[in-house]
C-alpha positions as CSV (number, residue, x, y, z in Angstrom):
1,A,-47.3,-15.3,-2.8
2,V,-44.2,-15.7,-3.6
3,L,-43.7,-18.7,-0.9
4,Q,-46.9,-20.3,-2.5
5,Q,-45.9,-20.6,-5.9
6,L,-42.6,-21.4,-5.5
7,G,-43.7,-24.4,-2.5
8,A,-40.4,-23.8,-1.0
9,V,-37.6,-21.1,-0.6
10,Q,-34.3,-22.3,0.6
11,L,-32.3,-20.9,3.8
12,D,-28.6,-20.4,3.6
13,T,-26.0,-18.9,6.2
14,I,-24.3,-17.9,3.4
15,S,-24.6,-14.0,2.6
16,V,-22.6,-12.1,0.5
17,L,-25.7,-9.1,-0.7
18,A,-28.5,-11.0,1.1
19,R,-29.6,-14.5,2.3
20,S,-30.8,-16.4,0.1
21,H,-34.2,-16.4,1.4
22,E,-34.2,-12.4,1.5
23,L,-33.0,-12.6,-2.9
24,V,-35.7,-14.7,-3.5
25,P,-38.9,-12.0,-3.1
26,Y,-36.4,-9.1,-4.2
27,A,-36.0,-10.7,-7.3
28,R,-39.4,-11.1,-7.9
29,L,-40.4,-8.2,-6.3
30,G,-38.0,-5.8,-6.0
31,A,-37.4,-3.1,-3.0
32,V,-39.2,-4.7,-0.4
33,G,-37.7,-4.1,3.3
34,R,-35.8,-6.9,5.5
35,G,-38.6,-6.5,7.5
36,A,-41.4,-7.0,5.4
37,V,-40.1,-9.9,4.3
38,E,-39.0,-12.3,7.3
39,A,-43.0,-11.1,8.6
40,A,-44.0,-12.2,5.5
41,Y,-42.8,-15.4,6.2
42,W,-43.8,-16.0,10.4
43,Q,-46.1,-13.9,11.1
44,G,-49.3,-16.0,12.1
45,T,-49.3,-20.4,10.9
46,R,-48.4,-19.4,7.0
47,A,-45.2,-21.1,7.0
48,F,-42.7,-23.5,8.4
49,E,-39.6,-25.1,8.0
50,Y,-38.5,-28.4,7.2
51,W,-36.4,-30.5,4.8
52,S,-37.2,-29.9,1.1
53,H,-35.1,-29.4,-1.2
54,A,-32.6,-28.4,1.5
55,A,-33.6,-26.4,5.0
56,C,-35.9,-24.5,4.0
57,V,-39.5,-22.0,4.3
58,L,-42.4,-24.1,3.0
59,P,-46.1,-23.3,3.1
60,M,-48.1,-24.8,6.3
61,S,-50.4,-25.7,3.9
62,T,-47.6,-28.6,2.9
63,W,-47.4,-30.2,6.2
64,P,-49.1,-33.1,4.8
65,L,-47.1,-34.0,2.2
66,Y,-44.4,-34.0,4.3
67,A,-45.1,-36.9,6.1
68,F,-43.3,-39.5,3.9
69,R,-39.8,-37.8,5.3
70,R,-41.1,-37.8,8.5
71,R,-41.6,-41.2,8.9
72,A,-38.4,-41.7,7.2
73,F,-36.7,-40.2,9.5
74,V,-38.9,-42.3,12.4
75,K,-37.8,-45.7,10.8
76,R,-34.1,-44.5,10.9
77,G,-34.2,-44.2,14.0
78,H,-31.5,-41.5,14.5
79,R,-29.5,-39.0,13.7
80,W,-25.9,-38.4,12.3
81,H,-26.0,-37.2,15.8
82,K,-26.2,-39.7,18.4
83,M,-28.0,-39.0,22.0
84,A,-26.3,-40.7,25.5
85,N,-30.0,-40.8,26.6
86,S,-32.3,-40.1,23.6
87,E,-35.7,-40.6,25.8
88,R,-34.4,-38.9,28.5
89,S,-33.4,-36.0,26.4
90,C,-36.6,-35.7,24.5
91,T,-38.8,-35.9,27.0
92,E,-36.9,-33.0,29.1
93,V,-37.1,-30.6,26.0
94,L,-40.9,-31.4,25.0
95,A,-41.4,-30.6,29.2
96,R,-39.5,-27.5,28.3
97,L,-41.8,-26.5,25.2
98,R,-44.9,-27.7,27.0
99,G,-44.6,-25.8,29.8
100,E,-42.7,-22.4,28.0
101,G,-43.6,-22.2,24.9
102,P,-41.4,-21.5,21.7
103,M,-37.7,-21.6,22.5
104,T,-34.3,-21.3,20.5
105,A,-31.8,-24.4,20.9
106,T,-29.9,-21.6,23.3
107,E,-33.2,-21.2,25.2
108,L,-33.1,-24.7,25.7
109,G,-29.6,-25.6,27.2
110,G,-27.7,-24.7,24.7
111,A,-27.1,-25.7,20.9
112,K,-23.2,-27.0,21.7
113,N,-20.8,-28.7,23.9
114,G,-18.1,-26.4,23.8
115,G,-16.3,-28.1,20.5
116,P,-16.3,-27.2,17.3
117,W,-19.7,-26.5,15.5
118,Y,-20.7,-30.1,15.1
119,D,-20.6,-30.8,18.6
120,W,-23.8,-30.3,19.3
121,S,-25.4,-30.6,23.2
122,E,-27.9,-33.0,23.9
123,S,-30.6,-30.8,24.1
124,K,-29.5,-29.5,20.1
125,I,-29.4,-32.9,19.3
126,A,-33.1,-33.8,20.8
127,I,-35.0,-30.8,19.2
128,E,-33.5,-31.4,15.9
129,W,-34.5,-35.0,16.4
130,L,-38.4,-33.7,17.1
131,L,-38.5,-31.3,14.2
132,D,-37.5,-34.5,11.9
133,T,-39.9,-36.7,13.0
134,G,-42.7,-33.6,13.2
135,V,-43.2,-33.7,16.9
136,A,-41.7,-30.2,16.7
137,V,-41.8,-27.5,14.0
138,C,-39.7,-24.3,13.5
139,T,-42.1,-21.9,13.4
140,E,-39.3,-18.5,12.5
141,R,-35.9,-17.9,12.6
142,R,-34.5,-15.1,15.5
143,G,-31.8,-13.8,14.8
144,W,-30.9,-16.8,12.0
145,K,-31.6,-19.3,15.2
146,R,-34.1,-21.5,14.8
147,V,-37.1,-20.9,17.0
148,Y,-39.1,-24.3,17.9
149,D,-42.5,-24.8,19.4
150,L,-44.7,-28.3,19.3
151,A,-46.5,-29.2,16.6
152,E,-49.3,-29.8,17.8
153,R,-49.5,-26.2,19.1
154,V,-48.6,-24.5,15.8
155,V,-49.9,-26.9,13.0
156,P,-53.6,-26.2,12.1
157,A,-55.0,-29.2,13.7
158,E,-57.1,-30.0,10.1
159,L,-53.8,-30.6,9.0
160,L,-51.8,-32.6,11.5
161,V,-54.3,-35.1,11.3
162,Q,-53.6,-35.6,7.6
163,D,-51.7,-38.8,7.3
164,L,-51.0,-39.1,3.5
165,D,-49.3,-42.7,2.5
166,D,-45.5,-41.7,0.9
167,A,-47.5,-42.2,-2.5
168,T,-49.3,-39.4,-2.7
169,C,-46.9,-37.4,-1.0
170,L,-44.9,-38.2,-3.7
171,S,-46.8,-37.3,-6.6
172,E,-48.5,-34.4,-5.0
173,L,-44.5,-32.8,-4.7
174,T,-44.1,-33.9,-8.4
175,A,-46.4,-32.5,-9.8
176,R,-46.0,-29.1,-7.4
177,A,-42.4,-29.1,-9.0
178,G,-43.3,-29.2,-12.2
179,T,-46.0,-26.9,-12.0
180,V,-43.2,-24.5,-10.4
181,L,-40.3,-25.6,-13.3
182,G,-42.9,-25.7,-16.4
183,V,-40.7,-28.1,-18.4
184,A,-38.1,-30.2,-16.2
185,T,-36.2,-33.5,-17.0
186,V,-36.5,-36.3,-14.5
187,K,-33.4,-35.2,-12.8
188,D,-34.9,-31.4,-12.5
189,L,-37.7,-32.6,-10.8
190,A,-35.6,-35.0,-8.3
191,D,-33.5,-31.8,-7.2
192,Y,-36.4,-29.6,-6.5
193,Q,-37.3,-31.6,-3.5
194,R,-34.4,-33.5,-3.1
195,L,-35.9,-36.8,-4.4
196,T,-34.7,-39.6,-6.2
197,V,-34.5,-40.3,-9.9
198,E,-36.7,-43.8,-8.8
199,Q,-39.3,-42.3,-6.8
200,I,-40.1,-39.0,-9.3
201,R,-39.9,-42.0,-11.9
202,S,-42.8,-44.0,-9.5
203,A,-44.7,-40.7,-8.8
204,L,-44.9,-39.2,-12.7
205,P,-47.9,-41.5,-14.0
206,D,-50.7,-39.8,-10.6
207,S,-48.1,-36.5,-11.2
208,G,-50.7,-35.1,-14.0
209,L,-47.9,-34.1,-15.4
210,V,-47.3,-35.2,-19.3
211,E,-44.1,-36.3,-21.4
212,V,-42.7,-33.7,-23.9
213,Q,-39.5,-34.0,-26.1
214,V,-37.9,-30.6,-25.7
215,A,-34.9,-29.6,-28.6
216,G,-31.2,-29.2,-27.8
217,W,-31.9,-30.8,-24.3
218,G,-29.9,-34.2,-25.0
219,K,-26.3,-34.7,-26.2
220,D,-24.8,-33.1,-29.1
221,G,-28.1,-30.8,-29.2
222,R,-30.5,-33.5,-30.0
223,T,-34.1,-33.8,-28.6
224,A,-34.4,-35.0,-24.9
225,A,-37.8,-36.4,-22.7
226,A,-38.6,-33.7,-20.0
227,W,-42.4,-33.7,-17.8
228,A,-44.6,-30.5,-18.3
229,D,-47.4,-29.1,-16.9
230,P,-50.2,-29.3,-19.3
231,A,-51.3,-25.6,-17.8
232,V,-47.7,-24.4,-18.7
233,L,-48.3,-26.6,-22.4
234,A,-51.2,-24.2,-22.7
235,E,-50.1,-20.6,-21.9
236,Q,-49.0,-18.0,-25.0
237,P,-45.0,-17.7,-24.9
238,R,-44.1,-15.0,-22.3
239,G,-41.6,-11.9,-23.5
240,R,-38.6,-11.8,-21.2
241,H,-38.4,-10.8,-17.4
242,R,-35.9,-9.0,-16.1
243,T,-34.1,-9.7,-12.7
244,T,-33.8,-6.8,-9.8
245,L,-31.3,-6.5,-7.2
């Protein structure tokens, strides 16, 4: 329920008290066991990992909304890592997944070449490229390692066949960000899904959000323009909530 409500929960390697994707449900639900949190994210096909605000756990139902980002990767043609033979490497990785099932980068042939952390192996670059473009999908984290599978095997068929255009993806993601935030500036909406301000401005007319003026949000305490979910505006003011850690 927390994931569905927020639309995205960020994953982060930094951990002092707990990892960020664990702190989010702890703060809202209280003392939930770590195993229960991981199971809630990853059991079945209820969620997948992809690029949202950053690397995030996302509800599987939102798979079609990231078609614009997958197309952008395809159009760019490469990651910041380069492969010596991309076609061969991707073909080999896909064959392994198809024949052997879900695997980590280590199981696919090793995540690194042995140098610095960014010195990725060919198989690691290939599987990350396949994830970026939607051919592969991350189904869970195992010991903090991504577990990859074929999108055709994991994503429900009724979601996989949807090919929403960029405008539809952006307007829906903007609407969802507005619902989660309640009231937000254009920059707030853009940051929620790491979109550009220009993308948000183009999406706002079809988002269902309404423009409002918020006292104190402007320079020197003046009012400033923002955007709000009409359903939130219709609600009665809520009391203060206590954060639990």
